[in-house]
C-alpha positions as CSV (number, residue, x, y, z in Angstrom):
1,M,8.1,-7.4,0.8
2,K,4.8,-6.7,-1.4
3,H,5.5,-3.7,-4.2
4,P,1.9,-3.2,-4.1
5,I,0.8,-1.5,-7.6
6,F,-2.8,0.3,-7.5
7,A,-4.4,0.8,-10.0
8,G,-7.2,3.8,-10.8
9,N,-9.9,3.4,-13.2
10,W,-11.4,6.9,-13.9
11,K,-14.7,5.3,-16.0
12,L,-16.3,7.7,-17.8
13,N,-14.9,11.0,-16.0
14,H,-12.4,13.5,-16.4
15,A,-12.3,15.4,-19.6
16,P,-8.0,16.5,-20.8
17,A,-8.8,20.0,-18.9
18,D,-10.2,18.2,-15.8
19,A,-7.5,15.4,-16.0
20,E,-4.8,17.8,-16.0
21,Q,-5.9,20.0,-13.1
22,F,-6.5,16.4,-11.6
23,M,-2.8,15.4,-12.3
24,K,-1.1,18.9,-11.1
25,V,-2.8,18.1,-7.5
26,F,-2.3,14.4,-7.6
27,L,1.6,15.2,-8.4
28,A,1.9,17.5,-5.0
29,H,0.8,15.5,-3.2
30,Y,2.2,12.1,-4.4
31,P,5.8,12.6,-3.9
32,R,8.1,9.8,-6.2
33,R,8.6,6.5,-4.7
34,Q,9.9,3.1,-5.7
35,D,7.8,0.7,-3.5
36,R,5.3,0.5,-5.2
37,T,3.3,1.3,-8.3
38,V,0.7,3.7,-9.7
39,L,-1.6,3.4,-12.9
40,F,-3.8,5.6,-14.0
41,F,-7.0,4.3,-16.6
42,P,-8.6,7.0,-17.7
43,P,-10.9,7.7,-20.8
44,A,-9.2,7.4,-24.1
45,L,-9.5,10.9,-25.8
46,T,-8.2,11.5,-22.1
47,L,-5.2,9.3,-22.2
48,P,-2.7,11.4,-24.1
49,T,-3.1,14.3,-21.6
50,V,-2.4,12.0,-18.5
51,A,0.8,9.9,-20.5
52,A,2.5,12.9,-20.8
53,L,2.3,14.6,-17.3
54,V,3.4,11.1,-15.9
55,N,6.1,11.0,-18.7
56,D,9.1,11.1,-16.4
57,R,7.8,9.2,-13.4
58,S,9.2,5.8,-13.5
59,D,6.6,5.0,-10.5
60,L,3.6,6.1,-12.6
61,A,2.0,4.6,-15.5
62,V,-1.2,4.9,-17.5
63,G,-3.3,2.2,-19.1
64,V,-6.2,2.2,-21.6
65,Q,-9.8,0.8,-20.6
66,N,-10.2,-1.2,-23.5
67,I,-9.1,-2.3,-26.4
68,H,-10.6,-4.1,-29.8
69,W,-8.8,-7.5,-30.9
70,E,-8.0,-6.4,-34.4
71,D,-4.9,-4.5,-34.7
72,H,-6.3,-1.8,-37.9
73,G,-10.1,-2.0,-39.8
74,A,-13.3,-0.8,-40.3
75,F,-14.4,-0.3,-36.3
76,T,-15.8,2.4,-35.9
77,G,-15.2,3.8,-32.1
78,E,-12.8,1.2,-31.5
79,N,-9.3,1.7,-30.2
80,S,-6.2,-0.8,-31.2
81,A,-4.0,-1.6,-28.7
82,A,-1.0,-0.2,-31.3
83,I,-3.0,3.2,-31.0
84,A,-3.4,3.1,-27.3
85,H,0.7,2.0,-27.2
86,G,0.8,4.6,-29.2
87,A,-0.6,7.7,-27.3
88,G,0.7,6.7,-24.4
89,A,-0.9,4.1,-22.6
90,R,1.7,1.4,-21.2
91,Y,-1.4,-1.4,-19.8
92,A,-4.5,-2.3,-20.8
93,L,-7.8,-3.6,-18.7
94,I,-9.6,-6.4,-20.1
95,G,-12.6,-8.2,-19.2
96,H,-13.5,-5.3,-17.1
97,S,-17.3,-6.5,-15.9
98,E,-18.9,-3.5,-17.3
99,R,-17.0,-4.4,-20.5
100,R,-18.6,-7.9,-20.1
101,H,-22.3,-7.2,-18.1
102,V,-22.7,-4.0,-19.8
103,F,-21.7,-4.2,-23.8
104,G,-21.4,-8.1,-23.3
105,E,-18.0,-8.7,-24.0
106,T,-17.4,-12.9,-24.6
107,E,-14.9,-14.8,-22.7
108,E,-13.8,-15.7,-26.4
109,Q,-13.6,-11.5,-26.9
110,T,-11.3,-11.3,-23.8
111,G,-8.4,-13.9,-25.1
112,L,-8.2,-12.3,-28.2
113,K,-7.6,-8.9,-26.5
114,V,-4.9,-10.6,-24.6
115,A,-3.3,-11.4,-27.6
116,A,-3.3,-8.1,-29.2
117,A,-2.2,-6.3,-26.1
118,L,0.8,-8.9,-26.0
119,R,1.3,-8.1,-30.1
120,A,0.9,-4.4,-29.1
121,G,3.5,-4.7,-26.3
122,L,1.0,-3.5,-23.6
123,T,0.8,-5.4,-19.8
124,S,-2.8,-6.9,-19.5
125,I,-4.8,-6.5,-16.4
126,I,-7.2,-9.5,-16.8
127,C,-10.0,-8.8,-14.8
128,V,-12.2,-11.9,-13.6
129,G,-15.0,-11.6,-11.0
130,E,-18.7,-13.6,-10.2
131,T,-21.9,-12.2,-10.0
132,L,-24.1,-12.1,-7.0
133,E,-26.0,-15.1,-8.5
134,Q,-23.3,-16.8,-9.3
135,R,-21.8,-16.0,-5.6
136,E,-24.7,-17.7,-3.8
137,R,-24.6,-20.6,-5.5
138,G,-21.3,-21.7,-4.8
139,D,-19.7,-21.0,-8.2
140,T,-17.4,-18.7,-7.4
141,V,-13.9,-20.1,-7.9
142,R,-15.4,-21.8,-11.0
143,V,-16.4,-18.6,-12.5
144,V,-13.0,-17.1,-12.0
145,V,-11.2,-20.2,-13.4
146,R,-12.8,-20.4,-16.2
147,Q,-12.9,-16.6,-17.0
148,L,-9.0,-16.6,-16.2
149,R,-8.4,-19.4,-18.7
150,A,-10.2,-18.1,-21.6
151,A,-8.6,-14.6,-21.4
152,V,-4.8,-16.7,-21.5
153,S,-6.0,-19.2,-24.3
154,R,-4.3,-17.5,-27.3
155,I,-0.9,-16.8,-25.1
156,Q,1.8,-19.1,-24.1
157,P,2.2,-20.1,-20.3
158,S,5.8,-18.3,-20.4
159,Q,4.0,-14.9,-21.7
160,I,1.2,-15.3,-18.7
161,I,4.2,-13.9,-16.7
162,G,4.0,-10.5,-17.8
163,S,0.7,-10.3,-16.9
164,L,-1.6,-8.7,-13.9
165,L,-4.7,-10.1,-12.8
166,A,-7.7,-8.0,-10.9
167,Y,-10.5,-10.4,-8.9
168,E,-13.4,-8.0,-9.0
169,P,-16.4,-9.5,-7.6
170,V,-19.3,-8.1,-9.9
171,W,-21.4,-7.7,-6.5
172,A,-18.9,-5.5,-4.6
173,I,-18.6,-2.7,-7.8
174,G,-20.3,0.7,-7.0
175,T,-22.5,-1.1,-4.7
176,G,-20.7,0.1,-1.2
177,R,-20.2,-3.9,-0.3
178,T,-16.9,-5.0,-0.2
179,A,-15.6,-8.6,-0.1
180,T,-13.9,-9.4,3.4
181,P,-10.1,-9.8,3.5
182,E,-11.5,-13.4,4.4
183,D,-13.3,-13.4,0.9
184,A,-10.6,-11.6,-1.2
185,D,-7.9,-14.3,0.3
186,A,-10.1,-17.2,-0.9
187,V,-10.0,-16.3,-4.5
188,H,-6.9,-14.8,-4.4
189,T,-5.9,-18.3,-3.0
190,A,-7.5,-20.2,-5.9
191,L,-6.5,-17.7,-8.3
192,R,-2.9,-18.1,-7.3
193,A,-2.9,-22.3,-7.6
194,E,-4.5,-21.9,-11.2
195,L,-1.7,-19.7,-12.3
196,G,0.4,-22.1,-10.8
197,A,-1.1,-25.0,-12.9
198,L,-1.0,-23.0,-16.0
199,T,3.0,-22.2,-15.5
200,G,4.5,-23.7,-12.6
201,D,6.1,-21.7,-9.8
202,Q,6.6,-18.4,-12.2
203,G,2.9,-17.8,-11.1
204,R,3.6,-16.6,-8.1
205,A,5.6,-13.4,-9.7
206,V,1.7,-12.3,-11.1
207,P,0.6,-9.7,-9.1
208,I,-3.5,-10.1,-8.5
209,L,-5.3,-7.2,-7.5
210,Y,-8.8,-6.6,-5.8
211,G,-11.6,-4.7,-6.7
212,G,-14.7,-4.1,-5.6
213,S,-15.9,-0.4,-3.7
214,V,-12.2,0.3,-2.3
215,N,-11.4,3.3,-0.3
216,R,-9.3,4.5,2.1
217,I,-11.1,3.2,4.8
218,N,-10.6,-0.6,3.8
219,A,-7.4,-0.4,1.5
220,A,-5.6,-1.6,4.4
221,S,-6.8,-4.3,5.5
222,L,-7.5,-6.2,1.7
223,L,-3.5,-5.6,1.0
224,A,-2.5,-7.3,4.4
225,V,-3.7,-10.4,2.1
226,P,-1.4,-12.2,1.6
227,D,-2.0,-12.9,-1.8
228,V,-3.9,-9.2,-2.6
229,G,-0.8,-7.9,-4.9
230,G,-2.6,-4.2,-5.1
231,L,-5.6,-2.5,-5.9
232,L,-7.8,-1.7,-8.7
233,V,-10.0,1.3,-7.5
234,G,-12.4,3.4,-8.8
235,G,-14.9,5.8,-7.3
236,A,-12.1,6.3,-5.2
237,S,-9.6,7.0,-7.8
238,L,-11.6,10.2,-8.8
239,E,-10.4,12.9,-6.2
240,P,-7.1,13.8,-6.6
241,E,-5.7,14.3,-2.7
242,G,-7.9,11.2,-1.8
243,W,-6.5,9.1,-4.6
244,A,-2.9,9.9,-3.3
245,T,-3.5,9.2,0.4
246,L,-5.1,5.9,-0.6
247,A,-1.7,5.0,-3.0
248,R,-0.2,5.8,0.0
249,T,-1.1,2.9,1.9
């Protein structure tokens, strides 16, 4: 039986007051349950508000959308993994496609960030995914495996086990296009094989989420794929009743 993980990435949405109202509605529609975990990734300034509201729920947790790879220093506008942990984060998104393609985050930097998250006690959700051009060239597996190797290059194989992966095809994020269950299965199978090569049999324990225009209509079919261990959700996580419904899938 799967213990699926539902991760809601709010991106640049929901100020603290809005988040407080959101969580009030969400919690009213989502009773405590132990067969799955729901994660919230609010903007950094909203994170402490959400963390305080889920503090007594073992089935809910909060993560940070981005971290800097240094623990402290003259990096105006950045947040370290330690600061995020102190604000209530327990997870960190690393290598999200918008960080890579909008902000120019490199594969080397994803490796630095995964190591920083580990130092601070945060669980990394390592995001990998190909562009449409790369997919059409037949480079999908090569790209996602390369991204995974770079992300874990600064930690020990035994430490990879404590991380999560998320496959998010860039061409499917916010476009309304979604990878078919067969597409997801092929890439998740390749990632699982690479985890095995990196860690041995223990790699089976690493959840691999799917992300990319996930909604209440396609969630069940994606979760039915054997190697899909959960969902990384963007726009469909921004409305509390809808997010509660999706997380019950």
